[in-house]
N, C-alpha and C positions, 0 to 999 in steps of 0.2 A: 502494499500500500504506500509506503513513504518514497518508494524507489519512484512509482508512478506518479504520486505529487510532484517531485523534484523534477522528473522529467516534464511533466505539464508546466510548472514554473520556468523550466529552463528555457521552452520556447518561446515563451512571455517575455525572457528577456530579465526575470526578476529574482532569479537563484544568485543568490550568495551565502556568506556566513549566516546572517540573520534569516536568510531564506530558507537554508538547510535546517535550522532550528524550526521556523515556520511550517517547513514540512513535516518536521517529526510531529509537531503538537496537531497538525490536521490528522495524521496517520494514527495516532493515540485517540483524536477523537473520534476517527472513524471506526477503530474496533472497539470502543465503548458504546457506541450509537449501534453498531452491527451485533453486539453482543447482547444487547436487549430482546428478550426471548419474547417479550410482548408487543414489538414493534415489528409492522409488517411491510414498513417502507422507510426509509430515509432520502431526505430531500437535498439538493445541491444546487447552490445558484450560480452556474456559470458566466462570465462576460458574454453578452448576447453577440457581439462583434467579435468574431476572434476567428486564427487560421488553425484552432486546434479541433479536429472534427470528432464527434461524439458519437458513440457506436453502441450499439445495444448490449454487446459482451462485455463492454468495459466495467470493471470492478475496482477501485470505485471509480466513478465518473470524473473528469476533469473539474474542478471547481471546489469552494468551499461547501462545506454541511453548513445549511441556513435554511431559515423560513421566511427570511427578510428580501424584499426586491423594493428597489427605489429608481425613479428617472425623473429628469428634468427637462422642462419643453416649454415652447411657447406656446400662446393660443394658434391653434390651426398647424400645430406641428406635429409629425410621425416619430414616436420613439420606441426602441424595441427593448423587450425584456425577456428573460429565459430561465427556466427552472426545469432541472431532469431527476426524475423518481427511480430509484434504484429498488426493486421488489425483492424483499428478503424471504417471501411467498407470493404465492399467486395471486395477484390481484383481477378480479372479474368484473367488468363492465365498471372500471374506473371514470367516474363523471367528474368535471372540473366546474365549479361552480364560483363565478365572479360576482362580488356585492358591490354596491355603489360604493363610491367614494364621497367622503364627507372632511369638510373642514368647517367648524361652528357651524355655522347656517346655511354656507355655501355646500354645494354638492354637485359630483358628475355622476351621471348615470351610468351604470353598468356596462351599455353599450358600448361605450367608447375604448372597452379592452375588447380585443380578437384573440381569441386563443385558438391555435392550431397545435396538431401532433407533429413532430418532424420525423418524417416516412424516409428511412434507407432504402434506396433501391441499387440496382446494379448500370454504370453506365460504361460506353466503351472507352476507358480510360480515362484519366484525372485531368487531364489539361483540356483545352479547348478543341484541339485537333483530334479525330477519331483514329481509335486504334482498335483495329476490327478484331482481332484476337486476344483483346484486353476487356477483362469486364472487372469493376471495381466496385465495392460496394460503397455507395456515397449516401451523407444524410444532407438529402437536397429539397424533398418536396415538403411542402406545408399545407396539411390538410386537415378538412374539418371531419372527415370521413375515413378514419386509419383502413377502413375495407375497400375502399374505391380502387386500391392497387395491391395487388396481392405479390410478393418475392418469392420465389422458391431457392434458396441459399445453398441446396445441394446442387442444383442444375445452373443455378446462377441465372436465373430468367425471371422476368418482370409480365404481369399479368393484369389490364384492365378491365374494370368491370364495366358491362353492357346491359342493357334490355333489348331483347329482341322485339320484333313486331307482334309477337303471340304473348310477350309479355313475362317472358322466362328470362331469368337472370343467368348471364355466362360471364366466363372471363377468357378475354380473348387474348392471346400471347402478343406481346409488344417488343420482343427482343431478337426478332425476325429480322434477318438480312434487308427485306424487303416488306413494305408498308402495304400491299394491295388488301389486306383484310381490314383495314382500318378505314376505308373509303366513308362507308356508312356510321363509323361509330361514334355515339355522342356521349362521352364521359361528363358525368354531373355529381359536383361535390354537395354536401351539406351547406345548409347557410348557417349553422352552429357547429362547435363542436359536439360529436356524439360519444360516448363512451368505448373508452379503451382496455383491452385486456393486457395484461403487463405478465409475462411468466416469471416465476421465482427465478432469481438470480440473475434478471436481466434489468436493462435500464430502458427508459425511454425519456427524451426529451419534448417538451412543450415549449412553443415559441408563443409571445405574447406582443401584440402589436398595439399601442396605445394612442389613440387620435386624439389630442387635446381639442375640444370645441373652441370656433374662432371666437366666441364670446365669454368664453371661459374668464372667471374672474381669477387675478393671481393668489396663490394660497398654496398652502401643504396639506393635498388632500388625501385621505387614508381610508383603506377597506382591508377586506380579507377576500382569501380565494380558499374555497372550503374544497377537500378531496374527498369523496365520497366512493368506497367501492363494496360489494357485496358481504355483508357480515364481517366487515374489517372497519376497526377506528384508525382513521388516519389522520395527521398534524393539519394544522389549519395555518395558510400562508398570509403573508402581510406582504401589501402593496402600497407604497406611498410614492405619490404624484406629485412633485413641486412644480406650480403654474409661475412662471415669470411675468413680471408688470408689463412685458413689452412684446410687440411683434416681430418678426423676422422681415427685413427691407427685402423686396425682390432682388434677386440676383441680375448684375450689369451683363452677364454673360449670355450666350446663347447656347444653350445646354440640349444637345440633340442626342440622336441615337440612331444607328443603322436598322431602321424600322422595314420589315419587308413585306409589310401585310398590302395586300391588294385585294379590292372589292369584286366578286365576281359577277357576272352578266346577267347570271340566274338568281341571282341573290341565295345562292348556297353556300355555308360554310365547309370549313373542314378542319382538323385538328394540326395540320401544318402550320408552318411559318409564315407561310404568304397568302393562299386564298381563304378570304374572309366573308361572311355574311357581315350585314349593315350591324346587326347586334353585336358580334364577336369583335369588328371594328371599332364600335363606341366604347363596348368593355375596354378593349385595349386603350384609348386613349384615354377614359378615366384614370385607369392606373398610372398611364405614365406621367399625365399633370398631376396626380396624388405624389408620385415622386421626385417631381420637379424636373422633369423632362418635358419641355414646352414646343421642342422643335423637332418632333420625329421626321425622319426621311419620308418620301413619296416614292415610291418602288413603283406604283402603277404605271403601267405602258399607256401610251397618250389615246384616251378615251374622254370626250369631254363632258360627258353624262357621268362617268363614274368619278370623273375628278372633281365636278361640282358637288356631287354625293359625299364625297370625302372632305371636302374644306366644310360643309354643314355639319357633319359629325364633329368637325373638328371644333367648329365653333360653338357647338350645343356644349360641348363640356369646358369651353371659355379658355382653350389653346388661344394665342396670342394673333393676329394677324401681320401683314407687311413681309414679313420673312419665310419663306418656303425653300426647304432645302430637298435638292434633288437628287437620288442616285443616278449612275450612268445609264441603268438599265429604262429609266423614265426619260432621260434627256439625254440620249447618247452623240449629239451632235449641236452643232451652234445653231443649225435652222430648229432641230427640236426644241431648243431652249428659248426660241423666239415664239414658236408656237406657245410654249408654256405660260411667257410672260403675256401675252396677248388676252389669254385667256384669264391669268390670274388677276391681270389689273382691275379690272371692274368689279372683282369679289373682294378686295380689298389686300 
């Protein structure tokens, strides 16, 4: 346990003589907690944004033993937090219940906290480039419904849940070299976190996204997160959200992203990176805006009707006018760029 804690801290550049004793304290605390026969689980609170991967088989997971989480944010800002549950016995249908956050007479509704489970699945390599013969288990997906994706750790394959036209629930393989079997699949996650089962001796990471309302008053809001599993008593977690008395000013930079989404002529979507229905395109724009990406590129080949529809969808979510970034596929020549200019100028 001590060696794993030292390794985790060293990756964060925090290990020295004092860090060594800190690792020892953490290790002893872990042993003391794990020795408690009445505890069905212990909770760790790692740094949310970190290069350290948290895997189901880690024991103990990286991060300190704690029941307390805290974030600081401005109004209308998003901030993450995370906790890891290590089950000393099987936790059946674990539910995570977030309460309202309060500061004296002020309060923030529980809906400002979105909780998802971190799903580990197999990827073709650990970098941006595809490695066809390599499959690595990566904690990457943030899901409300843990059952949306199944993972076969022996065969190193992923399966996606779908519902057939007859209403039958099936799991479709999604680790195959080709994706022809995914043409008509429509994955659908739950709107809120569903119960999760954690086998004994394993860990699961949970991810919190706190969105402070734009009209939130400054203060230090506190609330609790209750963990409930079948016939098991679990610890109550504490969440503190400090809201600062000012808002962040808009960035002066032009923040874009190489976005490949294109609208289809027939209005039907897909689960690929390119062909989108209007509903999918609108959802992408809403997500990009929430993350501060205000200038996603146009990848649409020249089609005046579809380009106008894209601009309308962008304006619907409040993306700014005036600057439009095009990929070479959309404007591969000077002549094509002129056509775009004539079309976009009247649209702002």
